[in-house]
PABA-17684 format. One record per residue: residue in one letter; x, y, z of N, C-alpha, C in turn. Coordinates in steps of 0.001 Angstrom, whole numbers, plus 524288, in hexadecimal, padded with zeros to 5 digits. Atoms other than C-alpha are relative to their C-alpha. Layout:
AXYZXYZXYZ...
//
This chain:
M803417FB50800008000080000800008035F804DC80000D7FD507FB00800028053780D547FC327FBE3804578003BQ803967FB9E7FF757FF3681AE57FC717FBA57FFDD7FBECI804028003C804197F823818EC7EF787FBE07FBEF8015FD803B88040D7FE697F20580C3D7F44A7FC748020680458R8031F7FE017FBA47EDA1812E8800E07FC0E804087FE18K803967FC15802197E7C781E497F9577FB917FD5F7FCF0M80413802D9802D67E089814A57F0987FC197FD8A803C1V8036D802707FC237DB2E80D567FC5F7FC54804158025BI803337FBDE7FDB57D67481A098027C7FBFA801F87FC09G803A17FE54804197D07C81E0D7F57D7FB617FC5C7FF80F8044B803D1800647C8938117B7F4D97FCB97FFDE804F8L803017FFC27FB267C4BA812958032E7FC19804857FFCCK803677FB6D800537BF1882012800927FBD67FF637FBC9N803AA800C38044E7B89D81BE37F3EA800DB7FA9C7FDB0G7FF6280566801C67B6CD80D6A7F17F7FF277FF487FA2FR800D18004C805A67B2B3810447E373803D2803777FD04A7FC247FCAD8029E7BE6F818E07E077802257FD357FB31Q7FE0980245804D77C2A2816917D26B805F4800567FFDDQ7FA5080031800227D0A3812B87CFF98024C804AA7FD10R7FDF17FB83802F27D25A81DA47C6118001B804F380352S8001A7FB517FCB37CE3A8280A7CFE08043B7FFBF80433I7FBCA8009E7FC2A7D7AE8227F7D9F080547800EC7FD70A7FB227FF27802E57E2758226A7CFAC800FE805D37FF40D7FF7D7FA5B800C67DFD5830B77CCA180171802BD80517E7FF097FD827FAED7DFC9834517DB05805957FF07801E8L7FACE801627FE1B7EC9A82D417DDCD8044A801357FC0AG7FC237FEB8803FA7F3338312F7D116802F07FB547FDE6I7FDA4804B4802357F5CB823567CC6D7FC607FDE67FBBFS8031C801FE8045B7F0D981B6E7C0E57FBBE7FC46801E6P80421803B97FE9C7E419813977C140802027FA5E8002EQ7FDCD805528000B7EC2B807757BE16802A77FEB880538V7FD64800C57FAF47F4298094D7CA867FBF37FF518044FV80431800727FC207E7CB80B507D2887FD6A7FAA27FF9FN8027380515800C87E1CA7FF0F7CC8F803627FB9D80246Y7FC6A803FC7FDEE7EDE27F6F67CFE98000180016805F9R7FFC07FF867FA507EE967FC3B7DDCA7FACD7FE618027CF80527801737FE017DFEA7FA967DFD57FF7A7FA0B8002CS80043805BA800317E0A77EC527DB9F8036F7FD8F80435K7FC62802197FC0D7EC427EA237E4A67FDEA800E980587L8024C7FEFB7FADF7E5697F0827F0347FBD07FBED80144I80405803FC7FF3B7DA607E6BF7EE3F8027B7FA9F800C7S7FD868052B7FF957E3127DAD77EC19803137FF6580515D7FD0D800277FB137EB307DE677F8217FC7480035804CCG803AF7FFEB7FBA87DEE37DF438006C7FFB78052B802E0V800647FACC7FD977E0707EDC0803677FA6B801FE7FF58I805877FEE48010B7D3637F09D7FCE47FD3C7FAC47FF9AK802A3805137FFC07CA3F7E571800517FAF97FFC37FCD5G804C67FFF88031B7BE557E9CC7F8B17FD048050D800A6F803627FB607FFD67B3757F3A97F7017FA6A7FE3580126K80542801807FE757A5D27F37D7FCBA7FC63804C47FFE6L803DE7FBD67FFFE799B07FBAA7FA817FD65800408055AR802CF7FF357FB13793E380176806DB7FB88803CB7FEFEV804A57FCC68009C7860F806C0806697FE918022D8055AS801417FD687FB157828F810A4810FB7FB357FD7F80288A80412802C37FD16779D380AEF81B9B7FA6B801C57FEBEP8056D7FE768012276DB581356818FD7FDFB7FDEB7FAD0Y80197801FB8052976DA980E7980AE97FFB17FA0B7FFEFR800DD805A07FF4376DCC8008E810037FB5F7FF21803A2G804648005C7FC64762178039F81896801BE7FF0D80591M7FDBC801027FAE776ACA803988249F8019C80510802B2Q7FDB37FBCB7FCE376FA880C7982F82805687FE1B8019DE7FAC6801B37FE9077E3F80C47832618021180300804AFG7FD877FD8D7FB897866F80F4A83E4D805457FD8B800FAF7FAB5801CD7FEEF7940580D6A843DF800DE7FF96805DFA7FE8B800967FA857997A8088F850BA805817FDBA8003BA7FA98801C47FF687A785806788553B800807FCE28050AF7FF4F803707FB827AB977FB9985E72805CD7FEE2800E5Q7FA9C801397FE7D7B83D7F8F7865D1800AD7FA228007BG7FEC58058A7FF4A7BEBB7EB9F8656E8010D7FD337FAEAD7FE8180314804917C2EA7E0DA85C4E7FBAF7FC587FE18K8043180395801797B6307D93B85BD67FD2D801F37FB28E802D07FEB8804CC7AF867D8E184E987FA2C7FF01800B2Y805AA800A47FFC77A0FB7DA8D84D007FDDE7FFD97FA78D80241800A380534799A77D5A48410C7FA1B7FF5D8004DG805948008C7FF2B78BD27D705845F97FCB6802BC7FBEAD803CE7FDC68039A77FA47DB5983EE880081805F07FFC4G7FFEC7FA5B800AE7803E7E9038393E80546802567FED8V7FAC77FDE98011378EF67EA8A837D9800E1800377FA20D7FEE17FFBA8059C792257EFB182A4C80544802727FEC6S7FAA27FE4D800ED79FD47F53482C25803187FFBA80510K7FC758000E7FB7A7ABA37F44E83524804F5802EA7FE91L7FAF37FD6D8007F7B74C7FD44836AE8032D7FE5F804C1R7FCCC801E67FBAD7C1AE7F69383EE98049B803BF800CEC7FC327FBD87FEED7CAD4800278459D8044C7FE2E803BBL7FB7C8017A7FCE17D8397FF5184C0B7FF19800A3805D4E801137FEFD7FA807D2B28046D858C67FCB77FBB380287R80349804617FE4B7CBD57F73385A807FA4C801AD80047I805627FE36800827BF587FDF1856867FE0A7FE617FA9ET8027C8012B805017B6207F93984BE87FB33803797FF78L804887FCAE801297ACA7802DB845EF7FC5B7FCEA7FC77Y803D280309802EA7A08F7FB8C8417D7FBED803957FD8BG8048B7FD938026B7967780048837CE7FB7A7FC3680073F804A9803487FF60788CB7FB2583A7A7FBAC8020D7FC75A8049A7FE7B8030E77C5B7FB3D8325A7FB3D7FD4C80241G804E7802267FE1376E757F95C837067FB7A802187FCD1K804697FE6980338761047FAA3831287FDD48054C801A7D801827FAD27FE1975E61806A0839B0803598013B804C4R7FCD07FE5B7FB907642280E0E845497FFA57FC2080487E800C2803AD7FBAC75E5E804BE84F42802F47FAE77FF06D7FD58804D98016D763917F8C98481C805E9800B980035L7FA657FED77FFE9770E67FF30846928020C8002F80598E7FE717FFAC7FA82771B68026C8551E800267FA8D8027CA800328054B7FDDE76DF27F46A8584C804BC7FCCD7FE46K7FB8C802F6801FD778CA7EEED84FAB80521801D880279I7FB597FE087FD4D7830D7F7D3855AA7FFF37FE0F805A8G8007D801EB7FAAE77DEC7F3FA86311801787FA3E80074K7FE9E805918000B77F517E59B85F95805EE7FF527FFA2A7FA4C800368006778D837E80C85BAF80280801708053DE7FDE27FE637FAEF78FCF7EED8868C77FFC97FB9880403K80058804657FC6378B757E29686FF1804A67FC527FF64E7FB8A80368800FF796BD7DB428699B8053A802D080078L7FB087FD268004C7A1027E5E78683E800D7803D580479G7FFA87FC127FBEF79E247EE92873EA7FDE8805367FE05K8023A7FAED8016A7995D7FC8D8740E803498029E7FBCES7FD317FD668043E79CDD80405867B7802D5804D780207L7FCEC7FB707FE7A7A76580E71869077FD86804FA7FDDAM8029D7FB93802767A0188176485FDB7FBEB7FDE17FC3BR8044D801A48035D793C6816C9857CF7FE23804AF7FCD9Y801D07FBBB8035978ECA81EC184C607FBE97FDEF7FC36I804338015D803A9781E681D918451F7FE72805027FD2DP8011B7FB23802D8780E2827FB83A947FA4D8006F7FE50W8051B7FF04802567747182E43835DC8003F7FE5A7FA4CQ7FFC2802188054977119827778292D7FAE3800E57FD16D8048D7FF90803677680282A7781E0D801D27FF3A7FA5CK7FEC0800AF8058576753828B680F6F80005805557FD5AS7FF8D7FAE78028E76C6D834CE8089E7FED77FFA97FA2DL800DE800C18059976A1682EE17FB277FC097FBAB7FF2CE803D7804018016575E688279A7F5B98022B7FCE57FB64L7FD9380337804047639681C2F7EDCB7FC5A7FF147FB66S802E580123804C975F3A81AB97DFB8801287FA617FE5AS7FEFD805488020275EA780E007D818805877FFA77FDD7T7FA9F7FFD78020376B76812177D19C803E17FF6180480D7FC91800697FB6F771C1813CE7DF0A800347FA64801F9R800308055B7FDFA76D4B8065B7E346802E17FC3D7FC57T7FD2A8033C803BE772BD800647D6CF805E7800B0800B9I7FA717FEEA7FF2377FE4806FD7D92A801EC7FD32804E1I7FE838029D7FB1B78043801E07E729800667FA1E7FF2CS7FFF1805A28010B77D067F42B7E273804EC7FE687FD00L7FB50801358030C788247F47A7D88A804F08007E8034DL7FB6E7FF427FCAB791D77F9A67E28A8006E7FBB580420Q7FFC6804697FC6678E1A7EEA17EBBF8029E7FB507FD65Q7FD7080432802E3792AA7E5587E117805D68010B7FF6AD7FA8C7FE7D800CE79F4B7ECCE7DE8A80094805C88015FP7FF967FA897FE527A2527F9477E64F80343803747FC6AR7FCAD7FCF4803867AC6B7FD707DC217FE957FF2E7FA3DM801B3800CD805627A47C7FA207D00C800A9805197FCEBP7FF397FB428031F7A882803D27C5557FACD802777FE5DF804B57FD2C8019279EB280E487C1907FDBB7FDCB7FAF4S801D7801E08051379DF88090F7B3B07FD207FAD58007FA8028A805137FF3D79AA47FB4B7B8407FACF800A9802DAM804DF7FF087FD2C79070800647C1C57FBD58023E7FC5DA803B07FD8D8039F78A1A808DF7B74C7FDBD7FBF77FC3DK801BC80400803B47896F7FD597AE007FC507FC1E8029EK80334803DA7FD41783FF7F3BB7B80C7FAA5802388017AA804DB7FD9E7FE1C779CD7FD4E7BD117FCF6802B77FBB1N8026C7FD2580455776C0803567AFCC7FEAB8059A801A7I800837FAA17FE25778BE810CA7B5D380415803517FD33P7FC1C7FCA08027577F4D81C197AEA58049E800F8803A6Y7FB267FF6E7FCFA78D6A81D8B7B31A7FFD7804E280375S800027FB147FD1378B9A82BC07B7447FC1F7FFD480487T803F18007E7FBDD77F4B828997BF09802107FCA980472L7FDE6803867FC11785FB81D747C60780416802C180364K7FBED7FD407FD0D791C0825CD7C9ED7FD958040F803A0R802807FBF07FCDA788E2830A97CECA7FD377FDAB804B0R802E2802607FBB07804C827BC7D6F2803AF7FD6B803F3L7FC3C802717FC7078BE2820447DC90802A9804278035BS7FD987FBAF7FD1B7925082D157E05F7FC50801FB80441K803D37FE1C7FC38785BE831377E72D7FF607FC2080476L8005D803FF7FBF2784D8824547EE8C804928006F803CDE7FB547FF7E7FCBA792B6826417F38B7FFD98051580320K800197FAE37FD6A79104834BA7F6AE7FC198001580482N803F9800387FBEC784B4831EC7FE9C800F77FB8D803E0R7FE5D804347FC7178BC2826C2805867FC1A7FB8780037V803708048880065781F581CD0800F0803617FB1A7FFB3I7FC748046D800AC78D2A813DC7FD0D805A7801C0800D0G7FA617FF1C7FFC579BBC812B37FEFA802B57FAEB7FEA2I7FCFC804B5801497A5E9809487F9D9804527FF6F8040CI7FC18801167FBFE7ADD780375804F7804937FD187FD86T7FB43802B4801B57BBD97FFFA8015E802257FCFA804A3E7FE19803477FBC07C02D7F495809C1805DA7FF2F7FF5EI7FA578008F800397CEB77F50180CC3801FB7FD31804DED7FD478020B7FB6F7D8527EE7E815F78039980457801E1P7FCD37FB8C7FE467DD917FA3381DAE8059F7FE9180159S7FAAF801977FE8D7E9587F265822608038D7FF977FB40K7FCF180058804D27EDB07F0BC8143B800218052A7FD0CA8008F7FB3C8031F7E95A7FDEF80F09803CA8045580194G7FC5A7FBFC7FE4B7F2B0806228172A7FD8880555800B5V802BC7FB157FF117E85081089819BE7FDC17FFE380584V8022A7FF907FABA7E23381563826647FA27801187FF9BL805A67FF557FFC77D39481378828187FE7F8018E8058AY801AD7FE6C7FACB7CD1781A7F833527FA5D801F37FFDFS805617FE1D7FF9B7BF9081E11838047FF9B803F08046BL8010C7FC1F7FC017BA748298883FEA7FA338000E8014FF805397FF007FE0A7AE4782ABC8483B7FFCE805BC8017DL8005C7FA6D7FEE97AA4E8390A8486B7FA908015A8020BE805037FE367FDEB79FB683F84850857FDFA804C67FD0BH8017E7FB3E802CA79FD684C0884867802C4800307FAABP7FD4E800378050F7A3D78488483A777FF96804FD7FCDBD800AB7FB24802E979EBD855878356980466803DF8011BR7FBC97FC6A7FE9B7AA0D85C5B83C4A805287FEA67FD48I7FB0C801DC8023C7B498854558357F80105802537FAA4G7FF4E7FDBF805377B22185A46828248025D7FC0F7FC3EN7FDAE8036B803FE7BAB2854AF81D4F805567FDE1801A4I7FAEE801C87FE147C649850C7825E48012F7FA707FE4AL7FF3080588801157C4598424B823277FF237FE8B7FA47D8018980128805647C06C84371814D6804317FD0C7FCF5E7FBCD80262803197CDB983F9D80F5C800C07FA3D8014DD7FF4C8056B7FE4D7CDF1832E0817377FADE7FCEB80019L80518802707FF1A7BF5C83000817847FEBB7FBBA7FC0DI801F180444803437BA7B822F78124A7FA0A8002D7FFF9F805A17FF387FFB07AC8B823EB817297FE8B801DB8057AS801D87FE217FAF57A4A8829E8822197FA1A7FF788004CI805997FFEB7FEF27973B82907828327FF4E803CA80486S800697FC107FBE87932C834EA82FF67FACC802DF7FFBCD8046C7FC6E7FFB17883083DC38345D80143803F080446R7FEEE7FBE07FC27786BA848C983E35801757FDC780557N7FEF5802667FAEE7884283F13849768053D7FD3580051G7FAF4802A17FFE77956A8397C845908015B7FDB87FABCG7FE6C8025C804F279C93831D383B3B804657FC158009AV7FBC0803C8800687A58282692837B4802DA801277FAE9Y7FCD37FECE8048B7B0AB829B282E648043B7FBDB7FF81V7FBEC803D68010F7B97B81F7582830803BA802687FBFEC7FC1C7FD2F803247C61A824C98226B804C27FC957FEE5C7FB46802D5801687D2CD8204081C3A80459803D67FEA5S7FB6B7FCC5801237E0628266381BE4804747FC9A7FE02E7FB6E802E2801E87ECF08228881511803BC7FE9D8045FT7FC4B800D67FBB87F4C7823BB821A07FD698011A8053DL801EE7FF157FAC07F2AA823C0830478006B805C680170S7FF4B7FA767FEBB7F80183199831477FBCA8035C7FD68Q804297FD23802AF7EE22836698273E7FAD27FF3B802D7A804CB801147FD187E31C82FB482EA57FFF08031480519K7FFAE7FD2F7FB097E7D2835D083B5D7FEE3805D17FF3ER801057FA72801037E79984368835587FA29801027FF71R8059F7FF5D800C37D97A841B98310C7FD1A7FF6980536I80298801097FB007D57683C1983E34800EA80486803C9D7FEC97FB937FC927DC6884702845A07FCC9804C97FE8AQ803217FB8E801CF7D5768512D83D407FA517FF6D801C1A8056E800F67FE717C84E84ACF83FFC7FF58800A0805E2R800677FFC17FA457CB0E849CE84E97800C18058780221K7FFA97FA937FE4E7CE9D8582584F777FA978028180019I805557FDEB800577C08585AD984BAE7FC5A7FCFF8039EE80340803417FCA07BA3584F60852BB8037D7FC8380357K7FC57802BA7FC897C24E84AD185E517FE187FAA180198T8022E805097FE607B91D83F7B8613A7FFC97FC057FB8EA8001C8039F804787BADF83931853C8802907FACF8016EE7FDE28053C7FF077BCCF82A898551D802847FE087FAF6V7FD09801B3804957C7368252884BE2801AD7FA59800A6M7FE5D805787FFE57C9F9816F78487E802EA7FEB17FAF5I7FCF3801BC804887D4398110683F637FE007FAAA7FE45I8026F804C4802127CE168069C836BA8041E7FC587FDB6Y7FC60803CC802437D5D47FA46833CE7FD3C7FBFD7FC92D802F28039F803537CAF27F27882D517FA4E801AD80007Y805817FE8F800497BCE87F434828F47FD297FC487FC5CE80338803318038E7B1BE7ED1C8225E7FA89802497FFBEF805627FE65800D67A47F7F06881CC17FCFB7FB437FE29V8031A804A18015579A0D7E5F481C3B7FCE1801027FB0D
//
């Protein structure tokens, strides 16, 4: 792994559908070099795959997060993501059919793992009404999260320009996201998460490192990635100057169900 490989990994973490040509342009190298390195990152197990994630409200669900201390794993009902952290803390994402069901599932996890260190259930609603075209796009991405635009347009019989516009809107409204699954121990990058009580105060401090976030006026969970530990520390220090109570965890492994 060298700096170019790390930059490529971060590029795919931020955008799982990033095209190799756009990454080549950004890094100032040829598409052929990017293609070779991309294939090697996959064969070496640095990039393990790509997965479509549909936001909970668009699955008819309510989502929430809870962090637990200890090494015990929990795979109970409702768990749809895990962020394992060096601090012997695992941040779990839960999904339930409604707030009551979600609270019950987190409560069930607490019976096995002990009281949660922190808990966050964001306000959730549907900001976009899905069209039949949107549902077709989601269905195709479930088959192949990195399916080329041209192949999607052909399979769905949708004009190329319409497909790109609707896909962009789905991403912008956080209806969908493409999760890039990596092995952090091989990637040589620093993954970290922050629990913030007042994310509106942070502004764009984390934008350069941000992979994804879920937030509202009551708090937020931010997952970020830096090339180096010193770069991550600078971002975290900047955030903590504004919010001293920010909880920070270094991620060494993660999974999305």
